[in-house]
CHARMM internal coordinates of N, CA and C (Angstrom, degrees):
IC EDIT
DIST 1 N 1 CA 1.4098
DIST 1 CA 1 C 1.5614
ANGL 1 N 1 CA 1 C 110.88
DIST 1 C 2 N 1.2554
ANGL 1 CA 1 C 2 N 116.09
DIHE 1 N 1 CA 1 C 2 N 145.10
DIST 2 N 2 CA 1.4895
ANGL 1 C 2 N 2 CA 123.24
DIHE 1 CA 1 C 2 N 2 CA -175.98
DIST 2 CA 2 C 1.5758
ANGL 2 N 2 CA 2 C 107.95
DIHE 1 C 2 N 2 CA 2 C -73.89
DIST 2 C 3 N 1.3229
ANGL 2 CA 2 C 3 N 112.19
DIHE 2 N 2 CA 2 C 3 N 141.00
DIST 3 N 3 CA 1.4728
ANGL 2 C 3 N 3 CA 118.68
DIHE 2 CA 2 C 3 N 3 CA 178.03
DIST 3 CA 3 C 1.6056
ANGL 3 N 3 CA 3 C 107.20
DIHE 2 C 3 N 3 CA 3 C -68.74
DIST 3 C 4 N 1.3243
ANGL 3 CA 3 C 4 N 117.42
DIHE 3 N 3 CA 3 C 4 N 156.48
DIST 4 N 4 CA 1.4592
ANGL 3 C 4 N 4 CA 122.28
DIHE 3 CA 3 C 4 N 4 CA 176.98
DIST 4 CA 4 C 1.4009
ANGL 4 N 4 CA 4 C 115.16
DIHE 3 C 4 N 4 CA 4 C -63.85
DIST 4 C 5 N 1.3600
ANGL 4 CA 4 C 5 N 119.75
DIHE 4 N 4 CA 4 C 5 N -22.79
DIST 5 N 5 CA 1.4434
ANGL 4 C 5 N 5 CA 127.01
DIHE 4 CA 4 C 5 N 5 CA -170.39
DIST 5 CA 5 C 1.5562
ANGL 5 N 5 CA 5 C 104.08
DIHE 4 C 5 N 5 CA 5 C -81.64
DIST 5 C 6 N 1.3204
ANGL 5 CA 5 C 6 N 122.20
DIHE 5 N 5 CA 5 C 6 N -18.64
DIST 6 N 6 CA 1.4656
ANGL 5 C 6 N 6 CA 122.72
DIHE 5 CA 5 C 6 N 6 CA -176.10
DIST 6 CA 6 C 1.4922
ANGL 6 N 6 CA 6 C 108.91
DIHE 5 C 6 N 6 CA 6 C -101.38
DIST 6 C 7 N 1.3186
ANGL 6 CA 6 C 7 N 117.72
DIHE 6 N 6 CA 6 C 7 N 139.67
DIST 7 N 7 CA 1.5292
ANGL 6 C 7 N 7 CA 116.14
DIHE 6 CA 6 C 7 N 7 CA 176.59
DIST 7 CA 7 C 1.4814
ANGL 7 N 7 CA 7 C 114.87
DIHE 6 C 7 N 7 CA 7 C -69.63
DIST 7 C 8 N 1.2265
ANGL 7 CA 7 C 8 N 116.10
DIHE 7 N 7 CA 7 C 8 N 139.39
DIST 8 N 8 CA 1.5287
ANGL 7 C 8 N 8 CA 120.12
DIHE 7 CA 7 C 8 N 8 CA 179.88
DIST 8 CA 8 C 1.4616
ANGL 8 N 8 CA 8 C 112.31
DIHE 7 C 8 N 8 CA 8 C -83.54
DIST 8 C 9 N 1.3402
ANGL 8 CA 8 C 9 N 116.24
DIHE 8 N 8 CA 8 C 9 N 127.50
DIST 9 N 9 CA 1.4880
ANGL 8 C 9 N 9 CA 115.99
DIHE 8 CA 8 C 9 N 9 CA -172.44
DIST 9 CA 9 C 1.5377
ANGL 9 N 9 CA 9 C 110.43
DIHE 8 C 9 N 9 CA 9 C -68.42
DIST 9 C 10 N 1.3448
ANGL 9 CA 9 C 10 N 119.54
DIHE 9 N 9 CA 9 C 10 N -21.31
DIST 10 N 10 CA 1.4223
ANGL 9 C 10 N 10 CA 117.35
DIHE 9 CA 9 C 10 N 10 CA 177.54
DIST 10 CA 10 C 1.5309
ANGL 10 N 10 CA 10 C 110.91
DIHE 9 C 10 N 10 CA 10 C -70.49
DIST 10 C 11 N 1.3622
ANGL 10 CA 10 C 11 N 119.30
DIHE 10 N 10 CA 10 C 11 N -38.15
DIST 11 N 11 CA 1.4122
ANGL 10 C 11 N 11 CA 119.44
DIHE 10 CA 10 C 11 N 11 CA 174.84
DIST 11 CA 11 C 1.4816
ANGL 11 N 11 CA 11 C 112.50
DIHE 10 C 11 N 11 CA 11 C -61.21
DIST 11 C 12 N 1.3570
ANGL 11 CA 11 C 12 N 116.35
DIHE 11 N 11 CA 11 C 12 N -41.25
DIST 12 N 12 CA 1.4786
ANGL 11 C 12 N 12 CA 122.16
DIHE 11 CA 11 C 12 N 12 CA -179.47
DIST 12 CA 12 C 1.5345
ANGL 12 N 12 CA 12 C 108.41
DIHE 11 C 12 N 12 CA 12 C -62.36
DIST 12 C 13 N 1.3244
ANGL 12 CA 12 C 13 N 117.55
DIHE 12 N 12 CA 12 C 13 N -34.62
DIST 13 N 13 CA 1.5083
ANGL 12 C 13 N 13 CA 118.37
DIHE 12 CA 12 C 13 N 13 CA -179.59
DIST 13 CA 13 C 1.5047
ANGL 13 N 13 CA 13 C 108.84
DIHE 12 C 13 N 13 CA 13 C -70.50
DIST 13 C 14 N 1.3456
ANGL 13 CA 13 C 14 N 116.86
DIHE 13 N 13 CA 13 C 14 N -39.01
DIST 14 N 14 CA 1.4881
ANGL 13 C 14 N 14 CA 118.11
DIHE 13 CA 13 C 14 N 14 CA 176.73
DIST 14 CA 14 C 1.5457
ANGL 14 N 14 CA 14 C 109.42
DIHE 13 C 14 N 14 CA 14 C -61.01
DIST 14 C 15 N 1.3898
ANGL 14 CA 14 C 15 N 117.80
DIHE 14 N 14 CA 14 C 15 N -41.89
DIST 15 N 15 CA 1.4640
ANGL 14 C 15 N 15 CA 118.56
DIHE 14 CA 14 C 15 N 15 CA -178.29
DIST 15 CA 15 C 1.5846
ANGL 15 N 15 CA 15 C 107.51
DIHE 14 C 15 N 15 CA 15 C -66.89
DIST 15 C 16 N 1.3578
ANGL 15 CA 15 C 16 N 118.69
DIHE 15 N 15 CA 15 C 16 N -38.59
DIST 16 N 16 CA 1.4239
ANGL 15 C 16 N 16 CA 120.55
DIHE 15 CA 15 C 16 N 16 CA -177.62
DIST 16 CA 16 C 1.4880
ANGL 16 N 16 CA 16 C 112.53
DIHE 15 C 16 N 16 CA 16 C -64.78
DIST 16 C 17 N 1.3465
ANGL 16 CA 16 C 17 N 117.34
DIHE 16 N 16 CA 16 C 17 N -36.62
DIST 17 N 17 CA 1.4392
ANGL 16 C 17 N 17 CA 123.42
DIHE 16 CA 16 C 17 N 17 CA 175.74
DIST 17 CA 17 C 1.4897
ANGL 17 N 17 CA 17 C 114.48
DIHE 16 C 17 N 17 CA 17 C -58.94
DIST 17 C 18 N 1.3503
ANGL 17 CA 17 C 18 N 115.63
DIHE 17 N 17 CA 17 C 18 N -29.43
DIST 18 N 18 CA 1.4845
ANGL 17 C 18 N 18 CA 119.74
DIHE 17 CA 17 C 18 N 18 CA -175.80
DIST 18 CA 18 C 1.5592
ANGL 18 N 18 CA 18 C 110.11
DIHE 17 C 18 N 18 CA 18 C -102.03
DIST 18 C 19 N 1.3256
ANGL 18 CA 18 C 19 N 114.22
DIHE 18 N 18 CA 18 C 19 N -11.29
DIST 19 N 19 CA 1.4533
ANGL 18 C 19 N 19 CA 116.78
DIHE 18 CA 18 C 19 N 19 CA -172.79
DIST 19 CA 19 C 1.6363
ANGL 19 N 19 CA 19 C 110.45
DIHE 18 C 19 N 19 CA 19 C -65.55
DIST 19 C 20 N 1.3291
ANGL 19 CA 19 C 20 N 113.03
DIHE 19 N 19 CA 19 C 20 N 137.61
DIST 20 N 20 CA 1.5051
ANGL 19 C 20 N 20 CA 115.64
DIHE 19 CA 19 C 20 N 20 CA 174.40
DIST 20 CA 20 C 1.5740
ANGL 20 N 20 CA 20 C 113.80
DIHE 19 C 20 N 20 CA 20 C -113.43
DIST 20 C 21 N 1.2759
ANGL 20 CA 20 C 21 N 111.57
DIHE 20 N 20 CA 20 C 21 N -16.82
DIST 21 N 21 CA 1.5693
ANGL 20 C 21 N 21 CA 115.81
DIHE 20 CA 20 C 21 N 21 CA 171.36
DIST 21 CA 21 C 1.5102
ANGL 21 N 21 CA 21 C 111.59
DIHE 20 C 21 N 21 CA 21 C -80.03
DIST 21 C 22 N 1.3481
ANGL 21 CA 21 C 22 N 110.08
DIHE 21 N 21 CA 21 C 22 N 117.13
DIST 22 N 22 CA 1.5241
ANGL 21 C 22 N 22 CA 117.64
DIHE 21 CA 21 C 22 N 22 CA -178.66
DIST 22 CA 22 C 1.5075
ANGL 22 N 22 CA 22 C 113.83
DIHE 21 C 22 N 22 CA 22 C -54.24
DIST 22 C 23 N 1.3470
ANGL 22 CA 22 C 23 N 117.70
DIHE 22 N 22 CA 22 C 23 N -46.80
DIST 23 N 23 CA 1.4704
ANGL 22 C 23 N 23 CA 121.85
DIHE 22 CA 22 C 23 N 23 CA -179.16
DIST 23 CA 23 C 1.5098
ANGL 23 N 23 CA 23 C 111.64
DIHE 22 C 23 N 23 CA 23 C -61.49
DIST 23 C 24 N 1.3613
ANGL 23 CA 23 C 24 N 117.09
DIHE 23 N 23 CA 23 C 24 N -41.80
DIST 24 N 24 CA 1.4809
ANGL 23 C 24 N 24 CA 123.16
DIHE 23 CA 23 C 24 N 24 CA 179.91
DIST 24 CA 24 C 1.5279
ANGL 24 N 24 CA 24 C 106.55
DIHE 23 C 24 N 24 CA 24 C -66.42
DIST 24 C 25 N 1.1947
ANGL 24 CA 24 C 25 N 118.28
DIHE 24 N 24 CA 24 C 25 N -37.10
DIST 25 N 25 CA 1.4541
ANGL 24 C 25 N 25 CA 123.24
DIHE 24 CA 24 C 25 N 25 CA -178.27
DIST 25 CA 25 C 1.5928
ANGL 25 N 25 CA 25 C 108.59
DIHE 24 C 25 N 25 CA 25 C -67.18
DIST 25 C 26 N 1.2013
ANGL 25 CA 25 C 26 N 117.12
DIHE 25 N 25 CA 25 C 26 N -44.53
DIST 26 N 26 CA 1.5339
ANGL 25 C 26 N 26 CA 121.76
DIHE 25 CA 25 C 26 N 26 CA 172.81
DIST 26 CA 26 C 1.4390
ANGL 26 N 26 CA 26 C 108.21
DIHE 25 C 26 N 26 CA 26 C -56.82
DIST 26 C 27 N 1.3042
ANGL 26 CA 26 C 27 N 122.75
DIHE 26 N 26 CA 26 C 27 N -48.83
DIST 27 N 27 CA 1.4537
ANGL 26 C 27 N 27 CA 125.84
DIHE 26 CA 26 C 27 N 27 CA -177.16
DIST 27 CA 27 C 1.5190
ANGL 27 N 27 CA 27 C 109.31
DIHE 26 C 27 N 27 CA 27 C -63.62
DIST 27 C 28 N 1.3152
ANGL 27 CA 27 C 28 N 119.19
DIHE 27 N 27 CA 27 C 28 N -42.50
DIST 28 N 28 CA 1.4412
ANGL 27 C 28 N 28 CA 120.22
DIHE 27 CA 27 C 28 N 28 CA 176.91
DIST 28 CA 28 C 1.5686
ANGL 28 N 28 CA 28 C 114.50
DIHE 27 C 28 N 28 CA 28 C -65.37
DIST 28 C 29 N 1.3461
ANGL 28 CA 28 C 29 N 118.12
DIHE 28 N 28 CA 28 C 29 N -41.68
DIST 29 N 29 CA 1.4564
ANGL 28 C 29 N 29 CA 119.89
DIHE 28 CA 28 C 29 N 29 CA 179.50
DIST 29 CA 29 C 1.5581
ANGL 29 N 29 CA 29 C 108.94
DIHE 28 C 29 N 29 CA 29 C -68.56
DIST 29 C 30 N 1.2839
ANGL 29 CA 29 C 30 N 116.82
DIHE 29 N 29 CA 29 C 30 N -35.33
DIST 30 N 30 CA 1.5323
ANGL 29 C 30 N 30 CA 117.27
DIHE 29 CA 29 C 30 N 30 CA 175.92
DIST 30 CA 30 C 1.5125
ANGL 30 N 30 CA 30 C 107.75
DIHE 29 C 30 N 30 CA 30 C -63.12
DIST 30 C 31 N 1.2890
ANGL 30 CA 30 C 31 N 119.04
DIHE 30 N 30 CA 30 C 31 N -46.20
DIST 31 N 31 CA 1.4534
ANGL 30 C 31 N 31 CA 119.40
DIHE 30 CA 30 C 31 N 31 CA -178.75
DIST 31 CA 31 C 1.5656
ANGL 31 N 31 CA 31 C 114.25
DIHE 30 C 31 N 31 CA 31 C -64.70
DIST 31 C 32 N 1.3740
ANGL 31 CA 31 C 32 N 117.50
DIHE 31 N 31 CA 31 C 32 N -37.49
DIST 32 N 32 CA 1.4030
ANGL 31 C 32 N 32 CA 124.25
DIHE 31 CA 31 C 32 N 32 CA 173.34
DIST 32 CA 32 C 1.4651
ANGL 32 N 32 CA 32 C 109.40
DIHE 31 C 32 N 32 CA 32 C -58.19
DIST 32 C 33 N 1.2767
ANGL 32 CA 32 C 33 N 114.49
DIHE 32 N 32 CA 32 C 33 N -53.58
DIST 33 N 33 CA 1.4950
ANGL 32 C 33 N 33 CA 120.95
DIHE 32 CA 32 C 33 N 33 CA -179.19
DIST 33 CA 33 C 1.5258
ANGL 33 N 33 CA 33 C 109.19
DIHE 32 C 33 N 33 CA 33 C -55.35
DIST 33 C 34 N 1.2861
ANGL 33 CA 33 C 34 N 120.42
DIHE 33 N 33 CA 33 C 34 N -50.20
DIST 34 N 34 CA 1.4296
ANGL 33 C 34 N 34 CA 123.97
DIHE 33 CA 33 C 34 N 34 CA -178.99
DIST 34 CA 34 C 1.5278
ANGL 34 N 34 CA 34 C 111.65
DIHE 33 C 34 N 34 CA 34 C -59.36
DIST 34 C 35 N 1.3272
ANGL 34 CA 34 C 35 N 117.86
DIHE 34 N 34 CA 34 C 35 N -44.39
DIST 35 N 35 CA 1.4247
ANGL 34 C 35 N 35 CA 119.39
DIHE 34 CA 34 C 35 N 35 CA 174.08
DIST 35 CA 35 C 1.4495
ANGL 35 N 35 CA 35 C 119.13
DIHE 34 C 35 N 35 CA 35 C -62.49
DIST 35 C 36 N 1.3535
ANGL 35 CA 35 C 36 N 116.09
DIHE 35 N 35 CA 35 C 36 N -39.31
DIST 36 N 36 CA 1.4685
ANGL 35 C 36 N 36 CA 123.18
DIHE 35 CA 35 C 36 N 36 CA -179.23
DIST 36 CA 36 C 1.5598
ANGL 36 N 36 CA 36 C 108.60
DIHE 35 C 36 N 36 CA 36 C -69.21
DIST 36 C 37 N 1.3494
ANGL 36 CA 36 C 37 N 114.29
DIHE 36 N 36 CA 36 C 37 N -40.71
DIST 37 N 37 CA 1.4514
ANGL 36 C 37 N 37 CA 118.16
DIHE 36 CA 36 C 37 N 37 CA 176.80
DIST 37 CA 37 C 1.5220
ANGL 37 N 37 CA 37 C 112.15
DIHE 36 C 37 N 37 CA 37 C -61.58
DIST 37 C 38 N 1.2927
ANGL 37 CA 37 C 38 N 113.58
DIHE 37 N 37 CA 37 C 38 N -42.46
DIST 38 N 38 CA 1.5202
ANGL 37 C 38 N 38 CA 121.12
DIHE 37 CA 37 C 38 N 38 CA 178.99
DIST 38 CA 38 C 1.5317
ANGL 38 N 38 CA 38 C 109.46
DIHE 37 C 38 N 38 CA 38 C -61.48
DIST 38 C 39 N 1.2915
ANGL 38 CA 38 C 39 N 114.69
DIHE 38 N 38 CA 38 C 39 N -45.02
DIST 39 N 39 CA 1.5096
ANGL 38 C 39 N 39 CA 122.74
DIHE 38 CA 38 C 39 N 39 CA -178.98
DIST 39 CA 39 C 1.5395
ANGL 39 N 39 CA 39 C 107.90
DIHE 38 C 39 N 39 CA 39 C -61.92
DIST 39 C 40 N 1.4036
ANGL 39 CA 39 C 40 N 115.05
DIHE 39 N 39 CA 39 C 40 N -47.77
DIST 40 N 40 CA 1.4889
ANGL 39 C 40 N 40 CA 119.03
DIHE 39 CA 39 C 40 N 40 CA -177.98
DIST 40 CA 40 C 1.5431
ANGL 40 N 40 CA 40 C 109.97
DIHE 39 C 40 N 40 CA 40 C -58.74
DIST 40 C 41 N 1.3845
ANGL 40 CA 40 C 41 N 117.46
DIHE 40 N 40 CA 40 C 41 N -41.64
DIST 41 N 41 CA 1.4820
ANGL 40 C 41 N 41 CA 121.70
DIHE 40 CA 40 C 41 N 41 CA -178.11
DIST 41 CA 41 C 1.5510
ANGL 41 N 41 CA 41 C 108.21
DIHE 40 C 41 N 41 CA 41 C -66.63
DIST 41 C 42 N 1.3392
ANGL 41 CA 41 C 42 N 119.96
DIHE 41 N 41 CA 41 C 42 N -39.23
DIST 42 N 42 CA 1.4050
ANGL 41 C 42 N 42 CA 120.99
DIHE 41 CA 41 C 42 N 42 CA 176.11
DIST 42 CA 42 C 1.4705
ANGL 42 N 42 CA 42 C 114.80
DIHE 41 C 42 N 42 CA 42 C -64.44
DIST 42 C 43 N 1.3429
ANGL 42 CA 42 C 43 N 116.70
DIHE 42 N 42 CA 42 C 43 N -40.47
DIST 43 N 43 CA 1.5059
ANGL 42 C 43 N 43 CA 119.02
DIHE 42 CA 42 C 43 N 43 CA 176.01
DIST 43 CA 43 C 1.4818
ANGL 43 N 43 CA 43 C 114.36
DIHE 42 C 43 N 43 CA 43 C -69.03
DIST 43 C 44 N 1.2993
ANGL 43 CA 43 C 44 N 116.27
DIHE 43 N 43 CA 43 C 44 N -36.34
DIST 44 N 44 CA 1.4648
ANGL 43 C 44 N 44 CA 121.69
DIHE 43 CA 43 C 44 N 44 CA 176.16
DIST 44 CA 44 C 1.5212
ANGL 44 N 44 CA 44 C 110.67
DIHE 43 C 44 N 44 CA 44 C -60.69
DIST 44 C 45 N 1.3412
ANGL 44 CA 44 C 45 N 116.38
DIHE 44 N 44 CA 44 C 45 N -47.78
DIST 45 N 45 CA 1.4133
ANGL 44 C 45 N 45 CA 123.22
DIHE 44 CA 44 C 45 N 45 CA 177.38
DIST 45 CA 45 C 1.5699
ANGL 45 N 45 CA 45 C 112.47
DIHE 44 C 45 N 45 CA 45 C -57.80
DIST 45 C 46 N 1.3880
ANGL 45 CA 45 C 46 N 112.22
DIHE 45 N 45 CA 45 C 46 N -46.34
DIST 46 N 46 CA 1.3917
ANGL 45 C 46 N 46 CA 115.91
DIHE 45 CA 45 C 46 N 46 CA -179.68
DIST 46 CA 46 C 1.5513
ANGL 46 N 46 CA 46 C 111.39
DIHE 45 C 46 N 46 CA 46 C -66.85
DIST 46 C 47 N 1.2097
ANGL 46 CA 46 C 47 N 121.20
DIHE 46 N 46 CA 46 C 47 N -37.13
DIST 47 N 47 CA 1.4768
ANGL 46 C 47 N 47 CA 127.91
DIHE 46 CA 46 C 47 N 47 CA 172.28
DIST 47 CA 47 C 1.5373
ANGL 47 N 47 CA 47 C 112.15
DIHE 46 C 47 N 47 CA 47 C -55.42
DIST 47 C 48 N 1.3370
ANGL 47 CA 47 C 48 N 113.90
DIHE 47 N 47 CA 47 C 48 N -45.60
DIST 48 N 48 CA 1.4372
ANGL 47 C 48 N 48 CA 119.46
DIHE 47 CA 47 C 48 N 48 CA 176.99
DIST 48 CA 48 C 1.4963
ANGL 48 N 48 CA 48 C 111.54
DIHE 47 C 48 N 48 CA 48 C -65.18
DIST 48 C 49 N 1.2658
ANGL 48 CA 48 C 49 N 119.67
DIHE 48 N 48 CA 48 C 49 N -42.46
DIST 49 N 49 CA 1.4998
ANGL 48 C 49 N 49 CA 121.71
DIHE 48 CA 48 C 49 N 49 CA 178.97
DIST 49 CA 49 C 1.5378
ANGL 49 N 49 CA 49 C 109.83
DIHE 48 C 49 N 49 CA 49 C -62.74
DIST 49 C 50 N 1.3479
ANGL 49 CA 49 C 50 N 115.30
DIHE 49 N 49 CA 49 C 50 N -47.19
DIST 50 N 50 CA 1.5148
ANGL 49 C 50 N 50 CA 118.26
DIHE 49 CA 49 C 50 N 50 CA 178.43
DIST 50 CA 50 C 1.4613
ANGL 50 N 50 CA 50 C 108.34
DIHE 49 C 50 N 50 CA 50 C -56.32
DIST 50 C 51 N 1.4568
ANGL 50 CA 50 C 51 N 118.16
DIHE 50 N 50 CA 50 C 51 N -52.85
DIST 51 N 51 CA 1.4122
ANGL 50 C 51 N 51 CA 118.93
DIHE 50 CA 50 C 51 N 51 CA -174.35
DIST 51 CA 51 C 1.5347
ANGL 51 N 51 CA 51 C 111.54
DIHE 50 C 51 N 51 CA 51 C -56.87
DIST 51 C 52 N 1.3814
ANGL 51 CA 51 C 52 N 113.92
DIHE 51 N 51 CA 51 C 52 N -40.79
DIST 52 N 52 CA 1.5304
ANGL 51 C 52 N 52 CA 116.36
DIHE 51 CA 51 C 52 N 52 CA -176.19
DIST 52 CA 52 C 1.4536
ANGL 52 N 52 CA 52 C 110.68
DIHE 51 C 52 N 52 CA 52 C -64.61
DIST 52 C 53 N 1.4098
ANGL 52 CA 52 C 53 N 113.37
DIHE 52 N 52 CA 52 C 53 N -36.59
DIST 53 N 53 CA 1.4287
ANGL 52 C 53 N 53 CA 121.06
DIHE 52 CA 52 C 53 N 53 CA -177.73
DIST 53 CA 53 C 1.6131
ANGL 53 N 53 CA 53 C 112.01
DIHE 52 C 53 N 53 CA 53 C -62.03
DIST 53 C 54 N 1.3421
ANGL 53 CA 53 C 54 N 114.42
DIHE 53 N 53 CA 53 C 54 N -34.82
DIST 54 N 54 CA 1.4576
ANGL 53 C 54 N 54 CA 120.26
DIHE 53 CA 53 C 54 N 54 CA -178.11
DIST 54 CA 54 C 1.5200
ANGL 54 N 54 CA 54 C 114.68
DIHE 53 C 54 N 54 CA 54 C -88.98
DIST 54 C 55 N 1.3205
ANGL 54 CA 54 C 55 N 117.19
DIHE 54 N 54 CA 54 C 55 N -19.98
DIST 55 N 55 CA 1.4242
ANGL 54 C 55 N 55 CA 119.67
DIHE 54 CA 54 C 55 N 55 CA -179.57
DIST 55 CA 55 C 1.4314
ANGL 55 N 55 CA 55 C 111.77
DIHE 54 C 55 N 55 CA 55 C -67.61
DIST 55 C 56 N 1.3679
ANGL 55 CA 55 C 56 N 118.33
DIHE 55 N 55 CA 55 C 56 N -44.77
DIST 56 N 56 CA 1.4258
ANGL 55 C 56 N 56 CA 117.60
DIHE 55 CA 55 C 56 N 56 CA -177.50
DIST 56 CA 56 C 1.4625
ANGL 56 N 56 CA 56 C 116.02
DIHE 55 C 56 N 56 CA 56 C -59.05
DIST 56 C 57 N 1.3790
ANGL 56 CA 56 C 57 N 119.02
DIHE 56 N 56 CA 56 C 57 N -51.61
DIST 57 N 57 CA 1.4139
ANGL 56 C 57 N 57 CA 120.60
DIHE 56 CA 56 C 57 N 57 CA 176.13
DIST 57 CA 57 C 1.4563
ANGL 57 N 57 CA 57 C 116.25
DIHE 56 C 57 N 57 CA 57 C -55.55
DIST 57 C 58 N 1.3149
ANGL 57 CA 57 C 58 N 115.65
DIHE 57 N 57 CA 57 C 58 N -39.52
DIST 58 N 58 CA 1.5178
ANGL 57 C 58 N 58 CA 121.60
DIHE 57 CA 57 C 58 N 58 CA 177.71
DIST 58 CA 58 C 1.4921
ANGL 58 N 58 CA 58 C 109.88
DIHE 57 C 58 N 58 CA 58 C -62.50
DIST 58 C 59 N 1.2408
ANGL 58 CA 58 C 59 N 122.48
DIHE 58 N 58 CA 58 C 59 N -38.83
DIST 59 N 59 CA 1.4363
ANGL 58 C 59 N 59 CA 122.41
DIHE 58 CA 58 C 59 N 59 CA 177.43
DIST 59 CA 59 C 1.5086
ANGL 59 N 59 CA 59 C 111.14
DIHE 58 C 59 N 59 CA 59 C -66.03
DIST 59 C 60 N 1.2393
ANGL 59 CA 59 C 60 N 116.70
DIHE 59 N 59 CA 59 C 60 N -37.83
DIST 60 N 60 CA 1.4546
ANGL 59 C 60 N 60 CA 122.99
DIHE 59 CA 59 C 60 N 60 CA 176.66
DIST 60 CA 60 C 1.4594
ANGL 60 N 60 CA 60 C 110.28
DIHE 59 C 60 N 60 CA 60 C -61.92
DIST 60 C 61 N 1.3164
ANGL 60 CA 60 C 61 N 117.46
DIHE 60 N 60 CA 60 C 61 N -42.76
DIST 61 N 61 CA 1.5069
ANGL 60 C 61 N 61 CA 123.44
DIHE 60 CA 60 C 61 N 61 CA -178.53
DIST 61 CA 61 C 1.5100
ANGL 61 N 61 CA 61 C 109.32
DIHE 60 C 61 N 61 CA 61 C -69.48
DIST 61 C 62 N 1.2937
ANGL 61 CA 61 C 62 N 115.88
DIHE 61 N 61 CA 61 C 62 N -38.17
DIST 62 N 62 CA 1.5158
ANGL 61 C 62 N 62 CA 115.90
DIHE 61 CA 61 C 62 N 62 CA -176.04
DIST 62 CA 62 C 1.4783
ANGL 62 N 62 CA 62 C 108.31
DIHE 61 C 62 N 62 CA 62 C -76.16
DIST 62 C 63 N 1.3634
ANGL 62 CA 62 C 63 N 120.75
DIHE 62 N 62 CA 62 C 63 N -30.62
DIST 63 N 63 CA 1.4215
ANGL 62 C 63 N 63 CA 117.47
DIHE 62 CA 62 C 63 N 63 CA -179.55
DIST 63 CA 63 C 1.4681
ANGL 63 N 63 CA 63 C 111.92
DIHE 62 C 63 N 63 CA 63 C -76.03
DIST 63 C 64 N 1.3664
ANGL 63 CA 63 C 64 N 122.14
DIHE 63 N 63 CA 63 C 64 N -27.65
DIST 64 N 64 CA 1.4197
ANGL 63 C 64 N 64 CA 121.54
DIHE 63 CA 63 C 64 N 64 CA 172.20
DIST 64 CA 64 C 1.5510
ANGL 64 N 64 CA 64 C 114.40
DIHE 63 C 64 N 64 CA 64 C -73.22
DIST 64 C 65 N 1.2568
ANGL 64 CA 64 C 65 N 115.07
DIHE 64 N 64 CA 64 C 65 N -23.79
DIST 65 N 65 CA 1.4894
ANGL 64 C 65 N 65 CA 118.05
DIHE 64 CA 64 C 65 N 65 CA 174.57
DIST 65 CA 65 C 1.5028
ANGL 65 N 65 CA 65 C 113.01
DIHE 64 C 65 N 65 CA 65 C -68.52
DIST 65 C 66 N 1.3976
ANGL 65 CA 65 C 66 N 115.36
DIHE 65 N 65 CA 65 C 66 N -38.40
DIST 66 N 66 CA 1.4126
ANGL 65 C 66 N 66 CA 123.03
DIHE 65 CA 65 C 66 N 66 CA -178.90
DIST 66 CA 66 C 1.5309
ANGL 66 N 66 CA 66 C 114.63
DIHE 65 C 66 N 66 CA 66 C -63.71
DIST 66 C 67 N 1.3408
ANGL 66 CA 66 C 67 N 116.72
DIHE 66 N 66 CA 66 C 67 N -27.84
DIST 67 N 67 CA 1.4306
ANGL 66 C 67 N 67 CA 124.45
DIHE 66 CA 66 C 67 N 67 CA -175.95
DIST 67 CA 67 C 1.4656
ANGL 67 N 67 CA 67 C 111.75
DIHE 66 C 67 N 67 CA 67 C -82.54
END
COOR INIT
IC SEED 1 N 1 CA 1 C
IC BUILD
């Protein structure tokens, strides 16, 4: 879950949907894009850590089956 100190991209999307000022809309979409890119990077890093964690035990299991 996002910390309270960080803007929530969903709230920014709601603001963008109602925004009538073009320049403010551009600012909001740029911030939404930045936050979603950041979130994607975090999720990819987490997925890599989880995958790495499960690869080592699986290799151990596979090597014991071969013996």
